[in-house]
C-alpha positions in Angstrom: -134.2 54.9 81.2 -133.3 51.4 82.2 -136.4 50.1 80.6 -135.4 51.9 77.3 -132.0 50.2 77.2 -133.6 46.8 78.0 -136.0 47.5 75.0 -133.2 48.2 72.7 -131.5 44.9 73.7 -134.7 43.0 73.1 -135.4 41.3 69.7 -138.2 43.8 69.0 -135.9 46.7 69.7 -133.1 45.3 67.5 -135.6 44.8 64.7 -136.7 48.4 64.9 -133.1 49.6 64.9 -132.3 47.5 61.8 -135.5 48.8 60.1 -134.5 52.4 60.7 -131.0 51.8 59.4 -132.4 50.1 56.3 -134.8 53.0 55.6 -132.1 55.6 56.1 -129.7 53.7 53.7 -132.5 53.4 51.1 -133.4 57.1 51.4 -129.7 58.1 51.0 -129.5 55.8 47.9 -132.6 57.2 46.3 -131.4 60.8 46.9 -128.0 60.1 45.5 -129.2 58.3 42.3 -131.9 60.9 41.8 -129.4 63.7 41.9 -127.0 61.8 39.7 -129.8 61.2 37.1 -131.0 64.8 37.3 -127.6 66.4 36.9 -126.0 63.6 34.9 -123.1 63.9 37.2 -119.8 63.1 35.4 -121.5 62.9 32.0 -120.5 65.5 29.3 -121.7 66.0 25.7 -119.4 67.2 23.0 -121.1 70.0 21.0 -121.0 69.1 17.2 -120.0 71.4 14.4 -123.3 72.8 13.0 -121.8 75.4 10.6 -123.0 75.0 7.0 -126.0 72.8 8.0 -129.6 73.7 7.6 -132.0 74.4 10.5 -133.8 71.1 9.8 -130.5 69.2 10.0 -129.3 70.7 13.2 -132.7 70.1 14.8 -132.3 66.3 14.3 -128.6 66.3 15.4 -129.2 68.2 18.6 -132.4 66.3 19.6 -130.4 63.1 19.4 -127.8 64.6 21.8 -130.5 65.9 24.2 -129.5 69.5 23.3 -131.6 72.5 22.3 -131.0 75.4 20.0 -132.1 79.0 19.6 -131.5 81.3 16.5 -129.8 84.3 18.0 -129.4 86.4 14.8 -129.3 86.3 11.0 -127.2 87.8 8.3 -127.5 88.1 4.5 -124.6 86.9 2.3 -125.3 86.3 -1.4 -122.4 83.8 -1.5 -123.8 81.7 1.3 -126.4 78.9 1.2 -129.7 80.6 2.4 -130.9 79.2 5.7 -127.5 77.6 6.6 -125.8 78.0 10.0 -123.2 80.7 10.0 -121.9 80.5 13.6 -122.6 78.9 16.9 -122.1 79.2 20.7 -120.8 77.1 22.4 -118.1 76.4 19.8 -117.7 72.9 18.2 -116.0 70.5 20.6 -117.1 72.2 23.8 -118.2 69.9 26.6 -121.7 70.6 28.0 -124.4 68.9 30.0 -127.6 67.5 28.5 -130.4 70.0 28.0 -127.9 72.9 27.2 -129.0 75.4 24.6 -126.8 76.0 21.6 -127.2 79.5 20.1 -126.8 79.7 16.4 -126.8 82.5 13.7 -128.0 81.8 10.2 -127.7 83.2 6.7 -131.0 84.8 5.7 -133.2 82.9 3.2 -134.2 86.2 1.5 -132.3 89.5 1.1 -133.4 92.2 3.6 -135.5 95.2 2.6 -133.4 98.3 2.6 -134.5 102.0 2.6 -133.1 103.7 -0.4 -132.7 107.2 1.1 -132.2 108.8 -2.4 -134.5 111.4 -3.8 -135.0 113.8 -6.7 -132.7 116.7 -6.4 -129.7 114.7 -4.9 -126.4 115.1 -6.7 -125.6 111.9 -8.5 -122.3 111.3 -6.7 -124.0 111.5 -3.3 -126.9 109.3 -4.5 -124.7 106.5 -5.9 -122.5 106.5 -2.8 -125.5 105.9 -0.6 -126.8 103.1 -2.8 -123.4 101.4 -3.0 -123.1 101.5 0.8 -126.5 99.9 1.1 -125.9 97.1 -1.4 -128.5 98.4 -3.9 -127.6 98.2 -7.5 -128.5 101.1 -9.9 -128.6 102.1 -13.5 -128.1 105.7 -14.6 -130.2 107.1 -17.5 -129.1 110.5 -18.7 -131.5 113.0 -20.2 -130.9 116.5 -21.6 -131.6 119.1 -18.9 -129.3 122.0 -18.5 -131.0 123.2 -15.3 -130.3 119.9 -13.5 -126.9 118.8 -14.8 -125.6 116.0 -12.6 -128.7 116.0 -10.5 -131.2 113.1 -9.9 -134.4 113.9 -11.7 -136.3 110.6 -11.2 -135.8 107.5 -8.9 -137.6 104.4 -10.3 -137.9 100.7 -9.6 -139.4 98.5 -12.4 -140.7 101.7 -14.0 -142.5 102.9 -10.9 -141.4 106.0 -8.9 -139.7 105.4 -5.5 -139.9 107.8 -2.6 -137.0 108.6 -0.2 -138.3 106.4 2.6 -139.3 103.4 0.4 -137.5 100.1 0.4 -136.1 97.6 -2.1 -134.5 94.2 -1.5 -130.7 94.1 -1.0 -129.2 93.5 -4.5 -132.1 94.8 -6.5 -131.6 97.4 -9.2 -133.2 100.8 -9.4 -132.9 103.4 -12.1 -131.7 107.0 -11.7 -132.6 109.6 -14.3 -129.9 112.3 -14.3 -129.8 115.6 -16.2 -126.9 116.3 -18.5 -125.7 119.3 -20.6 -127.1 119.6 -24.1 -127.1 122.1 -26.9 -130.4 120.9 -28.3 -132.9 123.6 -28.9 -136.6 123.1 -28.3 -139.4 125.2 -29.8 -141.4 127.1 -27.1 -144.5 124.9 -26.5 -148.1 126.3 -26.3 -149.6 125.4 -22.9 -152.7 127.6 -23.1 -155.8 125.8 -21.9 -154.0 122.7 -20.4 -154.5 121.6 -16.9 -151.5 121.3 -14.6 -150.7 117.7 -15.1 -151.1 117.9 -18.9 -148.8 120.9 -19.0 -146.1 119.1 -16.9 -146.3 115.9 -18.9 -146.1 117.9 -22.2 -143.0 119.8 -21.0 -141.3 116.6 -19.7 -141.9 114.9 -23.1 -139.9 117.8 -24.7 -137.1 117.6 -22.1 -138.2 120.9 -20.6 -138.9 121.6 -16.9 -142.2 123.1 -15.8 -143.3 125.0 -12.7 -147.0 125.9 -12.3 -148.7 128.6 -10.1 -152.4 128.6 -9.2 -154.3 131.8 -8.9 -156.1 131.7 -6.6 -154.4 128.7 -4.9 -155.9 125.3 -5.4 -157.2 123.5 -2.3 -157.1 119.9 -3.5 -156.1 117.7 -6.5 -159.7 117.6 -7.6 -159.9 121.4 -7.4 -156.7 121.8 -9.3 -158.0 119.8 -12.2 -160.5 122.6 -12.9 -157.7 125.1 -13.4 -156.2 125.8 -16.9 -153.1 127.6 -18.1 -153.7 131.2 -18.9 -150.2 132.5 -19.1 -146.7 131.2 -19.6 -143.1 132.4 -19.7 -141.4 132.3 -22.1 -144.5 133.1 -24.2 -145.5 130.9 -27.1 -145.1 132.1 -30.7 -144.6 130.3 -34.0 -141.8 132.9 -34.6 -140.2 132.8 -31.1 -136.6 131.5 -30.9 -136.3 127.9 -29.6 -135.1 127.5 -26.0 -132.4 125.1 -24.7 -133.4 121.6 -23.7 -133.8 121.4 -19.9 -134.9 125.0 -19.6 -137.6 126.1 -17.2 -141.1 127.1 -18.5 -143.2 128.8 -15.8 -147.0 128.8 -16.3 -149.9 130.3 -14.4 -153.3 128.6 -14.1 -156.7 130.1 -13.4 -160.1 128.7 -12.7 -161.7 131.8 -14.5 -161.9 132.2 -18.3 -158.9 134.0 -19.7 -157.6 135.2 -23.0 -154.5 133.7 -24.6 -151.3 135.4 -23.7 -148.8 134.7 -26.5 -146.7 136.5 -29.0 -149.0 135.5 -31.8 -149.5 138.4 -34.3 -152.1 139.0 -37.0 -150.0 137.2 -39.6 -149.9 133.9 -37.6 -152.4 131.2 -38.4 -154.9 130.3 -35.7 -153.5 127.7 -33.4 -154.9 124.8 -31.4 -154.0 125.6 -27.8 -153.1 121.9 -27.2 -150.6 121.8 -30.1 -147.2 123.3 -30.3 
């Protein structure tokens, strides 16, 4: 022990003590300044106002401030500039440290696609209310049809039919064809010999509604094209009373040969089955 104290009092011992103290002081300084640099102790950055700016603009602004950003959500507004910043967090003027993430929400560059949820058979008041709530514009086209008064008969977009689950962009316009009361009278058409689709198209062109029945039942679209109309109700006759526009015409189709089932009598001229 005595020799240790003698060593400490020697020049060599004092040098070692001084060296240890210097190393400790240097280590403390390195740790202190490293922590200060890492945490930027005492340094705060004011968050700028990003609202109204584009994503490209805020990227430059935040990079200069050593801040980051993340797009948290997006919203469509036809009055806003597409792609501009709608809101942010932290709010403008907030004090944050470097490296902090700023969360922003933007206005969509394109309107969203929206499911129409309107179909044939819906009452027009229900259909239009749904479309208004979804931000989908619509035109209403009325057509004589006493059996579907106030009911949607067709849903179309740019002339193409739309299904219940299909989507259009917010703000787009679709067309609803709706039945309305009419006193128009239509001669009973002659459907004999037509296939199902020809019969339906012919009835639609006359503002009549058709319903076909296959006997025996058709198993596919290809199979059904081989069937032809053998019977209809009301029956065709050149002397039969006209029916009201929008009325139903039921018809039965068979794959077997059949004879015409009409009210034609011996005094009627022979008729082409594809003509009225």
